[in-house]
C-alpha positions as CSV (number, residue, x, y, z in Angstrom):
1,X,70.7,29.4,2.2
2,X,73.8,29.8,4.3
3,X,72.3,27.9,7.2
4,X,71.1,25.2,5.0
5,X,74.6,24.7,3.5
6,X,76.2,24.7,6.9
7,X,73.7,22.0,8.0
8,X,74.4,19.8,4.9
9,X,78.2,20.1,5.4
10,X,77.9,19.0,9.0
11,X,75.8,16.0,7.9
12,X,78.4,15.1,5.2
13,X,81.2,15.1,7.9
14,X,79.3,13.0,10.2
15,X,78.5,10.4,7.5
16,X,82.2,10.4,6.6
17,X,83.2,9.8,10.2
18,X,80.7,6.9,10.5
19,X,82.0,5.3,7.3
20,X,85.6,5.4,8.7
21,X,84.5,3.8,12.0
22,X,82.7,1.1,10.1
23,X,85.8,0.4,8.0
24,X,88.0,0.2,11.1
25,X,85.5,-2.2,12.8
26,X,85.5,-4.4,9.6
27,X,89.3,-4.5,9.4
28,X,89.5,-5.4,13.1
29,X,87.1,-8.2,12.6
30,X,88.9,-9.7,9.5
31,X,91.7,-12.1,10.6
32,X,95.3,-11.1,9.7
33,X,97.1,-13.3,7.4
34,X,100.4,-14.8,8.4
35,X,102.4,-12.9,5.8
36,X,100.9,-9.6,7.0
37,X,101.6,-10.4,10.6
38,X,105.2,-11.4,9.7
39,X,105.7,-8.2,7.8
40,X,104.3,-6.2,10.7
41,X,106.5,-8.0,13.2
42,X,109.6,-7.3,11.0
43,X,108.6,-3.6,11.0
44,X,108.2,-3.5,14.8
45,X,111.5,-5.3,15.3
46,X,113.3,-2.8,13.0
47,X,111.8,0.1,14.7
48,X,112.7,-1.5,18.1
49,X,116.4,-1.9,17.1
50,X,116.4,1.7,15.6
51,X,115.0,2.9,18.8
52,X,117.6,1.1,21.0
53,X,120.4,2.5,18.8
54,X,119.0,6.0,19.0
55,X,118.5,5.6,22.8
56,X,122.2,4.5,23.2
57,X,123.4,7.2,21.1
58,X,121.4,9.9,23.1
59,X,122.8,8.6,26.3
60,X,126.4,8.6,25.1
61,X,126.0,12.2,23.9
62,X,124.6,13.2,27.3
63,X,127.5,11.5,29.1
64,X,130.0,13.3,26.9
65,X,128.2,16.7,27.4
66,X,128.2,16.2,31.2
67,X,132.0,15.4,31.2
68,X,132.7,18.5,29.1
69,X,130.6,20.8,31.2
70,X,131.7,19.4,34.5
71,X,133.5,22.3,36.3
72,X,137.0,21.9,37.7
73,X,137.5,22.1,41.5
74,X,138.9,25.5,42.3
75,X,141.7,26.1,44.6
76,X,139.4,28.1,46.9
77,X,137.1,25.1,47.2
78,X,140.0,22.8,48.0
79,X,141.4,25.2,50.7
80,X,137.8,25.4,52.1
81,X,137.4,21.7,52.3
82,X,140.9,21.2,53.7
83,X,140.2,23.9,56.4
84,X,136.9,22.1,57.2
85,X,138.7,18.9,57.5
86,X,141.4,20.4,59.8
87,X,138.7,21.9,62.0
88,X,137.0,18.7,62.4
89,X,140.3,16.8,63.3
90,X,141.1,19.7,65.7
91,X,137.7,19.4,67.5
92,X,138.2,15.6,67.7
93,X,141.6,16.1,69.1
94,X,140.4,18.8,71.5
95,X,137.6,16.4,72.7
96,X,140.3,13.8,73.3
97,X,142.7,16.2,75.1
98,X,139.9,17.9,77.0
99,X,140.5,18.2,80.8
100,X,137.9,16.5,82.8
101,X,136.7,18.3,85.9
102,X,136.1,15.3,88.0
103,X,139.5,13.8,87.0
104,X,141.3,17.0,88.0
105,X,139.7,17.3,91.4
106,X,140.2,13.4,91.9
107,X,143.9,13.6,91.0
108,X,144.7,16.6,93.1
109,X,144.9,15.8,96.8
110,X,142.9,17.8,99.4
111,X,146.2,19.7,100.3
112,X,147.1,20.6,96.7
113,X,148.0,24.2,96.2
114,X,146.6,24.8,92.6
115,X,143.7,23.7,90.5
116,X,144.2,24.0,86.7
117,X,141.3,23.4,84.3
118,X,142.8,25.1,81.2
119,X,141.4,24.1,77.7
120,X,138.7,22.0,79.2
121,X,135.9,21.2,76.8
122,X,133.1,20.1,79.2
123,X,131.4,23.5,79.5
124,X,131.5,24.0,75.7
125,X,129.7,20.6,75.1
126,X,127.1,21.2,77.8
127,X,123.7,22.7,77.7
128,X,122.8,25.7,79.8
129,X,121.5,23.8,82.7
130,X,124.4,21.4,82.6
131,X,126.8,24.4,82.5
132,X,125.4,25.7,85.9
133,X,125.6,22.4,87.5
134,X,129.3,22.0,86.3
135,X,130.1,25.6,87.6
136,X,128.7,24.6,91.0
137,X,130.8,21.4,91.0
138,X,134.0,23.6,90.4
139,X,133.1,26.1,93.1
140,X,132.3,23.5,95.5
141,X,135.5,21.7,94.7
142,X,137.5,24.8,95.5
143,X,135.5,25.4,98.7
144,X,136.4,21.8,99.9
145,X,140.1,22.4,99.4
146,X,141.5,25.0,102.0
147,X,145.0,24.7,100.7
148,X,144.4,25.9,97.2
149,X,146.3,29.1,96.3
150,X,146.0,29.2,92.5
151,X,143.0,28.6,90.2
152,X,143.3,28.7,86.5
153,X,140.6,28.0,83.9
154,X,141.5,29.6,80.5
155,X,140.1,28.8,77.2
156,X,137.1,27.0,78.7
157,X,134.2,29.0,77.2
158,X,133.1,30.3,80.7
159,X,130.5,32.9,80.8
160,X,129.0,35.3,83.3
161,X,127.2,32.6,85.3
162,X,130.5,31.2,86.3
163,X,131.8,34.7,87.2
164,X,128.8,35.2,89.5
165,X,129.3,31.9,91.3
166,X,133.1,32.4,91.7
167,X,132.5,35.9,92.9
168,X,130.2,34.7,95.6
169,X,132.8,32.2,96.6
170,X,135.7,34.8,96.6
171,X,133.7,37.1,98.9
172,X,134.6,34.9,101.9
173,X,137.5,32.9,100.6
174,X,140.8,33.4,102.5
175,X,143.2,31.1,100.6
176,X,143.3,31.8,96.9
177,X,146.0,34.3,95.9
178,X,145.7,34.0,92.1
179,X,142.8,33.6,89.6
180,X,143.3,33.1,85.9
181,X,140.2,33.4,83.7
182,X,141.8,34.5,80.4
183,X,140.5,33.6,77.0
184,X,136.8,33.0,77.9
185,X,133.4,34.6,77.2
186,X,133.1,37.0,80.1
187,X,131.2,40.2,79.4
188,X,131.1,43.4,81.3
189,X,128.4,42.1,83.6
190,X,130.7,39.1,84.7
191,X,133.7,41.4,85.3
192,X,131.4,43.7,87.3
193,X,130.2,40.7,89.4
194,X,133.9,39.8,90.1
195,X,134.9,43.3,91.0
196,X,132.1,43.8,93.4
197,X,132.8,40.5,95.1
198,X,136.6,41.3,95.4
199,X,135.8,44.4,97.4
200,X,135.2,42.0,100.3
201,X,138.2,39.8,99.5
202,X,141.4,40.2,101.6
203,X,143.8,37.6,100.1
204,X,143.7,37.7,96.3
205,X,146.7,39.3,94.7
206,X,146.5,38.4,90.9
207,X,143.4,38.5,88.7
208,X,144.0,37.7,85.0
209,X,141.2,38.6,82.6
210,X,142.9,39.1,79.1
211,X,141.1,38.0,76.0
212,X,137.6,38.5,77.4
213,X,135.7,41.8,77.1
214,X,137.2,45.1,76.6
215,X,133.9,47.1,77.3
216,X,134.1,50.4,79.2
217,X,131.9,49.3,82.1
218,X,134.2,46.4,82.8
219,X,137.2,48.7,82.9
220,X,135.3,51.2,85.1
221,X,134.5,48.3,87.5
222,X,138.1,47.3,87.7
223,X,139.3,50.8,88.1
224,X,136.7,51.4,90.9
225,X,137.9,48.2,92.6
226,X,141.5,49.3,93.3
227,X,141.0,53.1,93.2
228,X,142.7,54.9,96.1
229,X,139.6,57.2,96.4
230,X,137.3,54.3,97.0
231,X,136.6,53.5,100.7
232,X,135.6,50.0,99.8
233,X,138.7,49.3,97.6
234,X,140.5,46.1,97.4
235,X,143.9,46.5,99.1
236,X,145.5,43.1,98.2
237,X,145.5,43.0,94.4
238,X,148.9,43.8,93.1
239,X,148.5,42.5,89.4
240,X,145.6,42.7,87.0
241,X,145.7,41.6,83.4
242,X,143.1,43.4,81.3
243,X,143.0,45.4,78.1
244,X,142.0,49.1,78.9
245,X,140.9,51.3,76.0
246,X,140.9,54.5,78.1
247,X,143.8,56.2,79.7
248,X,142.1,57.2,82.8
249,X,141.0,53.7,83.7
250,X,144.5,52.5,83.1
251,X,146.1,55.2,85.2
252,X,143.7,54.7,88.0
253,X,144.4,50.9,88.0
254,X,148.1,51.6,87.8
255,X,148.1,54.0,90.9
256,X,145.8,51.7,92.9
257,X,148.0,48.5,92.2
258,X,151.2,50.4,93.0
259,X,149.7,51.5,96.3
260,X,148.7,47.9,97.1
261,X,152.2,46.9,96.1
262,X,153.6,49.4,98.7
263,X,151.3,48.0,101.3
264,X,152.4,44.4,100.5
265,X,155.9,45.5,101.3
266,X,154.9,46.6,104.8
267,X,154.9,50.3,104.1
268,X,151.4,50.8,105.4
269,X,149.9,48.1,107.4
270,X,146.7,48.6,109.4
271,X,148.6,48.6,112.6
272,X,150.9,51.4,111.5
273,X,151.1,54.6,113.3
274,X,150.1,58.1,112.2
275,X,153.8,58.9,111.6
276,X,154.3,55.9,109.4
277,X,151.3,56.7,107.3
278,X,152.3,60.2,106.8
279,X,155.9,59.1,105.8
280,X,154.3,56.5,103.4
281,X,152.2,59.5,101.8
282,X,155.2,61.7,101.4
283,X,157.3,58.8,99.9
284,X,154.5,58.2,97.3
285,X,154.1,61.8,96.5
286,X,158.0,62.1,96.0
287,X,157.9,58.9,93.8
288,X,155.0,60.3,91.7
289,X,156.9,63.6,91.1
290,X,160.2,62.0,90.2
291,X,158.9,59.1,88.0
292,X,155.4,58.5,86.6
293,X,153.7,55.4,87.6
294,X,153.4,54.0,84.1
295,X,157.2,54.5,83.5
296,X,158.5,53.5,86.8
297,X,160.8,50.5,86.7
298,X,159.9,49.4,90.2
299,X,156.1,49.6,89.7
300,X,154.1,46.4,89.9
301,X,152.1,47.4,86.8
302,X,153.8,47.1,83.3
303,X,152.1,48.4,80.1
304,X,152.4,47.6,76.5
305,X,151.2,50.3,74.0
306,X,150.6,49.5,70.3
307,X,152.8,51.4,67.9
308,X,151.1,54.1,65.9
309,X,152.3,56.8,63.6
310,X,152.3,60.5,64.7
311,X,149.5,62.4,63.2
312,X,149.1,66.2,62.8
313,X,145.9,66.1,64.7
314,X,146.3,63.9,67.7
315,X,143.0,64.8,69.1
316,X,141.3,62.5,66.6
317,X,142.9,59.5,68.4
318,X,140.2,58.9,70.9
319,X,140.8,55.3,71.7
320,X,143.8,53.0,72.1
321,X,144.4,49.6,73.6
322,X,146.3,49.3,76.8
323,X,147.2,46.3,78.8
324,X,147.9,46.4,82.5
325,X,149.6,43.6,84.3
């Protein structure tokens, strides 16, 4: 009985659906009278105008909401934008003021005594391969000028490749007396390359390496370069600018530079006799007893130690910055 009732209900629903479809077909086939068509058009027009008004109202509300929710620009964002603009302008000005390597070598005559490439931007804007080529151009330019005494290339983004090429040049160079490579990107490896090369150099007196690395291996290489206990030491350097973080390296460099300074005054030339050498050693020992090398006014090395408060346990102060010139 339940199955029969369900079957009859389904048949009834199907018949009703067929009747509705037939009515719709008949209505579609019957022509619409002009009055009905006009009334329908008026309804559609009213709906369209209402829709346009509603759409305009919604758009206006959305615009007002966006304005009310729009965040104000903070002072931090303004300062950041200002700093970015200043950096862009600074880079543009730096590119305009950048020193051209070719121009410097072209303007300086063959008998010029100094080559200055400070603040050049050519290395910074070059690829790795282009850098090596430009490094070679600089070294070759120095090699062709036998009268150059001073070479300076500060704030030029130099790396260890340049230090290696310059070191190979300094091994046999007999004219340069001062090299300034401050404020670059030399690491301990680059400083070690220079120190190893300068063991064979006999003319360089000033080496400036501030604002590069402060690594311990670099300080050890410089200390070994001028150490009086080193048989292959450099005996001409009288001034080194570098930030030493350990006292032993600073003292070793101070003693070596002081010894070289005394040699430069003629106290101990290679042609000196044994009596002159013994007299020199006695004078050095007497000076060391009377006045430490780091505090001597006549010493060619000057130090600047950062101010720090005295503590109850000074043994905890394992590291400090020291600059030797």
